[in-house]
C-alpha positions in Angstrom: -0.7 1.2 27.1 0.0 -0.4 30.4 3.1 -2.4 31.3 1.4 -5.8 30.6 0.4 -4.7 27.1 3.9 -3.4 26.3 5.5 -6.5 27.7 3.2 -8.8 25.6 3.7 -6.8 22.5 7.4 -6.7 23.0 7.7 -10.5 23.5 5.5 -11.0 20.4 7.6 -8.8 18.2 10.9 -10.1 19.5 9.8 -13.6 19.0 8.7 -13.0 15.4 12.0 -11.2 14.6 14.1 -14.0 16.1 12.1 -16.6 14.3 12.6 -14.8 10.9 16.3 -14.4 11.6 16.8 -18.0 12.6 14.7 -19.1 9.6 17.0 -17.1 7.3 20.0 -18.6 9.0 18.9 -22.2 8.5 17.3 -21.7 5.2 13.6 -22.3 4.5 13.9 -26.0 3.6 15.8 -27.0 6.8 13.4 -25.1 9.1 10.4 -26.9 7.6 12.0 -30.4 7.8 13.2 -30.3 11.4 11.8 -28.7 14.5 14.6 -28.3 17.1 15.0 -26.8 20.5 15.6 -23.2 19.2 12.6 -23.0 17.0 10.5 -24.6 19.7 11.7 -22.0 22.2 11.0 -19.2 19.8 7.5 -20.5 19.1 7.0 -20.7 22.9 8.1 -17.1 23.3 5.6 -16.0 20.7 2.8 -17.9 22.4 3.7 -16.4 25.8 3.7 -13.0 24.1 0.2 -13.6 22.7 -1.0 -14.8 26.1 0.4 -11.8 27.9 -0.9 -9.4 25.3 -4.5 -10.8 25.3 -4.7 -11.1 29.1 -3.4 -7.5 29.6 -5.9 -6.1 27.0 -8.8 -8.0 28.7 -7.8 -6.7 32.1 -7.5 -3.1 30.8 -10.9 -3.4 29.1 -12.5 -4.6 32.4 -10.8 -1.7 34.3 -12.1 0.8 31.7 -15.6 -0.7 31.9 -15.6 -0.4 35.7 -14.4 3.2 35.6 -17.0 4.1 33.0 -19.8 2.6 35.0 -18.7 4.5 38.1 -18.7 7.8 36.2 -22.3 7.4 35.0 -24.8 8.8 37.5 -27.4 6.5 38.8 -30.3 8.8 37.7 -29.0 8.5 34.1 -29.4 4.8 34.1 -33.1 4.8 35.2 -35.8 5.2 32.5 
């Protein structure tokens, strides 16, 4: 895993853990009735984690695809 994938996954996990902890703190009824700054911030943290994770995975796949295409000999690609 590269640094972007680790960062995205870490933000995602931290966001979920914080959201669960804060939900337990407020109680399930209060968290459903009111969306305040803290829950909005935690949801934003989770969305940023998802974005970083997906972008880093996409970049890593493109890099692996490029490396794979460079390793294949040109003669092997011709019929």
